[in-house]
Structures are given as structure tokens and as C-alpha cells.
C-alpha positions as CSV (number, residue, x, y, z in Angstrom):
1,X,0.3,0.2,0.0
2,X,2.8,2.4,1.0
3,X,4.5,1.4,-2.2
4,X,0.8,2.8,-4.1
5,X,1.0,6.0,-1.8
6,X,3.7,7.0,-2.7
7,X,2.9,8.0,-6.4
8,X,0.9,10.7,-5.5
9,X,3.4,12.4,-3.0
10,X,5.7,16.0,-4.4
11,X,8.9,14.2,-6.1
12,X,10.4,15.5,-3.8
13,X,9.4,14.4,-0.7
14,X,8.7,11.1,-2.5
15,X,12.8,11.0,-3.4
16,X,13.7,11.0,0.4
17,X,10.6,8.8,1.1
18,X,12.8,6.6,-1.7
19,X,16.0,7.0,-1.0
20,X,15.5,6.3,3.3
21,X,12.9,3.3,2.9
22,X,14.0,1.9,0.2
23,X,18.1,2.0,0.0
24,X,17.7,3.9,-3.5
25,X,20.6,6.4,-4.4
26,X,18.9,8.7,-6.4
27,X,20.7,11.7,-7.7
28,X,19.0,15.4,-6.8
29,X,18.5,15.8,-10.1
30,X,16.8,12.8,-11.1
31,X,13.4,12.7,-11.3
32,X,10.2,10.0,-11.5
33,X,7.0,10.5,-12.5
34,X,3.6,9.1,-11.7
35,X,5.3,5.3,-12.6
36,X,5.4,2.1,-10.4
37,X,9.1,1.4,-9.6
38,X,10.1,-0.8,-7.5
39,X,13.8,-3.1,-7.9
40,X,15.5,-4.2,-4.8
41,X,17.7,-1.6,-5.8
42,X,17.7,1.8,-7.9
43,X,20.1,3.8,-8.9
44,X,19.5,7.2,-11.2
45,X,22.6,9.7,-12.2
46,X,22.5,13.2,-12.8
47,X,19.5,13.6,-14.7
48,X,18.2,10.7,-15.3
49,X,14.3,10.6,-15.5
50,X,11.2,7.8,-15.7
51,X,8.8,9.3,-16.9
52,X,4.6,8.7,-16.9
53,X,3.1,5.0,-16.4
54,X,6.4,3.2,-16.5
55,X,6.2,-0.2,-14.3
56,X,9.6,-2.0,-13.2
57,X,8.8,-5.0,-10.4
58,X,10.5,-8.1,-9.8
59,X,14.1,-7.7,-10.0
60,X,17.3,-6.8,-8.5
61,X,18.4,-3.7,-9.6
62,X,18.3,-1.3,-12.3
63,X,20.9,1.9,-12.7
64,X,20.2,4.6,-15.1
65,X,23.0,6.3,-15.8
66,X,23.4,10.2,-16.3
67,X,20.9,12.4,-18.4
68,X,19.4,8.6,-19.4
69,X,15.9,8.2,-19.5
70,X,13.0,5.6,-19.3
71,X,9.8,7.6,-21.0
72,X,6.6,6.5,-21.0
73,X,4.6,3.1,-20.7
74,X,7.7,0.6,-21.0
75,X,6.6,-2.8,-19.0
76,X,10.2,-3.8,-16.6
77,X,10.0,-7.1,-14.9
78,X,12.6,-9.7,-13.9
79,X,12.9,-13.0,-11.4
80,X,14.9,-11.8,-8.6
81,X,17.8,-14.3,-7.5
82,X,18.3,-15.5,-4.1
83,X,14.5,-16.5,-4.1
84,X,13.4,-20.6,-3.1
85,X,11.9,-20.8,-5.8
86,X,13.0,-23.3,-8.0
87,X,12.8,-21.2,-11.0
88,X,16.3,-20.5,-12.8
89,X,18.0,-22.4,-9.6
90,X,20.6,-24.1,-11.6
91,X,22.0,-20.7,-13.1
92,X,23.9,-19.6,-9.5
93,X,25.7,-17.0,-11.9
94,X,22.1,-14.8,-12.3
95,X,21.8,-11.8,-12.6
96,X,18.0,-10.0,-12.6
97,X,18.4,-6.6,-13.7
98,X,18.8,-3.8,-15.9
99,X,21.9,-1.6,-16.9
100,X,22.0,1.4,-18.6
101,X,25.1,3.9,-19.5
102,X,24.6,7.8,-19.9
103,X,22.8,9.5,-22.7
104,X,20.3,6.4,-23.5
105,X,17.0,6.5,-23.8
106,X,14.4,3.6,-23.9
107,X,11.5,5.2,-25.6
108,X,7.8,4.5,-25.5
109,X,5.6,1.1,-24.7
110,X,8.2,-1.5,-24.7
111,X,8.4,-4.7,-23.3
112,X,11.8,-5.0,-21.0
113,X,12.6,-9.1,-19.7
114,X,14.9,-8.8,-17.2
115,X,15.1,-12.3,-16.1
116,X,18.5,-11.9,-17.1
117,X,20.6,-9.0,-16.8
118,X,20.3,-6.4,-19.7
119,X,23.1,-3.9,-20.0
120,X,22.4,-1.1,-22.7
121,X,25.6,1.1,-23.3
122,X,26.4,5.1,-23.7
123,X,24.5,7.0,-26.3
124,X,22.1,4.3,-27.5
125,X,18.0,5.0,-28.4
126,X,15.6,2.1,-28.1
127,X,13.0,4.1,-30.2
128,X,9.6,3.8,-31.7
129,X,7.3,1.4,-29.8
130,X,6.2,-2.2,-28.9
131,X,9.6,-3.8,-29.0
132,X,10.7,-6.8,-26.2
133,X,14.0,-7.8,-24.7
134,X,12.8,-11.1,-23.3
135,X,15.6,-13.2,-21.3
136,X,14.7,-16.6,-20.7
137,X,12.2,-19.2,-22.3
138,X,11.9,-22.4,-22.0
139,X,15.1,-25.1,-22.6
140,X,12.9,-28.1,-24.7
141,X,16.3,-30.4,-24.3
142,X,16.3,-30.1,-20.5
143,X,12.7,-28.8,-20.5
144,X,13.5,-26.2,-17.6
145,X,13.4,-22.5,-17.8
146,X,16.0,-20.9,-18.7
147,X,17.7,-17.6,-19.1
148,X,20.9,-15.8,-20.8
149,X,21.5,-12.2,-20.7
150,X,21.1,-9.1,-23.4
151,X,23.9,-6.6,-24.1
152,X,23.4,-3.7,-26.3
153,X,26.4,-2.2,-27.1
154,X,27.3,2.3,-27.0
155,X,26.1,4.6,-30.2
156,X,23.2,1.8,-31.0
157,X,20.3,2.7,-32.8
158,X,17.4,-0.1,-32.4
159,X,13.9,0.4,-34.4
160,X,10.6,0.0,-33.5
161,X,9.0,-2.9,-33.1
162,X,11.9,-5.5,-32.6
163,X,12.7,-8.7,-30.8
164,X,16.0,-9.4,-28.7
165,X,16.6,-12.6,-27.3
166,X,18.5,-14.0,-24.5
167,X,22.4,-14.4,-25.4
168,X,21.7,-11.6,-28.4
169,X,24.8,-8.5,-28.3
170,X,24.2,-5.4,-30.4
171,X,27.8,-4.4,-31.4
172,X,28.0,-0.8,-30.4
173,X,27.7,1.5,-33.3
174,X,25.2,-0.7,-34.4
175,X,21.9,-0.1,-36.1
176,X,19.1,-2.8,-35.2
177,X,16.5,-2.4,-38.0
178,X,12.5,-2.3,-37.5
179,X,11.1,-5.4,-36.8
180,X,13.7,-7.5,-36.5
181,X,14.8,-10.7,-34.5
182,X,18.3,-10.4,-33.1
183,X,18.9,-14.1,-31.7
184,X,22.5,-14.1,-31.3
185,X,25.9,-12.7,-30.4
186,X,28.0,-10.6,-33.0
187,X,31.0,-8.3,-33.1
188,X,31.4,-6.7,-36.5
189,X,30.6,-3.0,-35.1
190,X,29.1,-0.2,-37.5
191,X,26.0,-2.5,-39.3
192,X,22.8,-2.6,-39.8
193,X,21.4,-5.7,-38.7
194,X,18.2,-6.7,-40.3
195,X,15.8,-9.3,-40.7
196,X,14.3,-12.4,-39.0
197,X,16.6,-13.8,-37.7
198,X,19.0,-10.6,-38.2
199,X,21.7,-10.4,-40.1
200,X,24.3,-8.3,-41.0
201,X,23.3,-6.3,-44.2
202,X,25.3,-3.5,-44.7
203,X,27.8,-0.9,-43.7
204,X,27.2,2.0,-41.9
205,X,29.4,4.8,-43.1
206,X,32.1,5.9,-40.9
207,X,31.4,9.7,-40.8
208,X,27.2,8.6,-39.3
209,X,26.5,11.7,-37.3
210,X,24.5,9.6,-35.0
211,X,27.7,8.1,-33.7
212,X,29.7,11.1,-33.3
213,X,26.7,13.1,-31.1
214,X,27.6,15.1,-27.6
215,X,24.3,15.4,-26.3
216,X,22.1,11.8,-26.2
217,X,18.6,13.1,-27.0
218,X,18.2,13.6,-30.3
219,X,16.3,16.8,-31.8
């Protein structure tokens, strides 16, 4: 009940309660709107923001770097470690966390499953709408739930309506095309990855200005 009631308290007071009651580390210039954000641990850097109508529950940690944002209506869930549940008990190294670097953004209406960790680098845009980042699934060979991390490098542009699955890596300075399904780890930078499943399609020129910007927000 307290967690729900806190949504309607002015931010200055809410921030103090979140720090004292929940042990969160929130910079004085960071801000959370009308959103239900309750991981076990939350850290927000200078200028970081979470907009309205976001939900983030059932995960160990969220770290949002300087001037990064989670904009609106995103659903962020996980499966915390350290429980007595049989789910994922075979994986002792699993981390249920979302780590976002500086000057990055998750825009609107995305589903982020952090059963295993998702690391998003600096100057990244998770753009458009209705993308899914899914770290867990059923291992049909072992007949059990299993999970694998997702990594998005620096200066990446992730287009609308994509599916990114556990074990996927999008290298730095890369673009993931609209509607793509990224289901494996790649390491070649400055590429457009697209298709179902996503594969390298073409080289992105070295002088593309998106990869040199000093501010995350694109006007």
C-alpha cells in the first residue's frame, strides 16, 4: 500500500522516502514521474529520468546513467535472485538487472524482461514502440526455464517493433532494423542488422553523425 500511495506524493518528498525507506541512490537532479518503480535496488545518475506510466518490478537492480531516460508506458519485469523458487535455480550466476549507460533512452511501450541481465550502453536509443527484450524461455532439451543476458553496445540505434532474445549482442555503433529478431551474439561494429532472424545487411559509413553526438537526445 505504501508503494502505491507514494505515487501521489510530491517528488521532492517521494525521493527522500525512496532513499531512506528503500535504500535507493537517486541524484538530486534525477526524477521519476507517475510510475511504479520498485526493484530491490535503484540508482539514478544526474539528470536521469523515468516518465509516466512505467512499471518496474520483480528484479534485483536498475541503474540509469547520467541524462538517460525511460520515457513512458514501459513494462520492466524480471525474476529476482536469492529466492527459494525452483525457477532458474540451476543458474547460480544469473543477475536480474537492467543497467543503462549515460545519454541513452528507452522510449515508449516496450517490454523489457530482465530475468537475466540487460546491459544498454552509452548514447543508445531504444526507439519507436512495442519492442520486446526477452531474456528467458523454456529449454526444451532440459525441460526447464532458462535465461541468458542481452547486451546492447554504445551508440546503437534500435528501431521500432523488434524482438531481442536472450544471448543476443548488438555491437557498438550498430543499427537494428525495424521488425528484426536479434537472436545471437554479433561482434562486427558499424553494421545494419535486419531481418528475421537479424543478420548483417550493410556497412554504415564511418561519418554517420549519430555516432559522434555529444548529447543523447536527438532533435
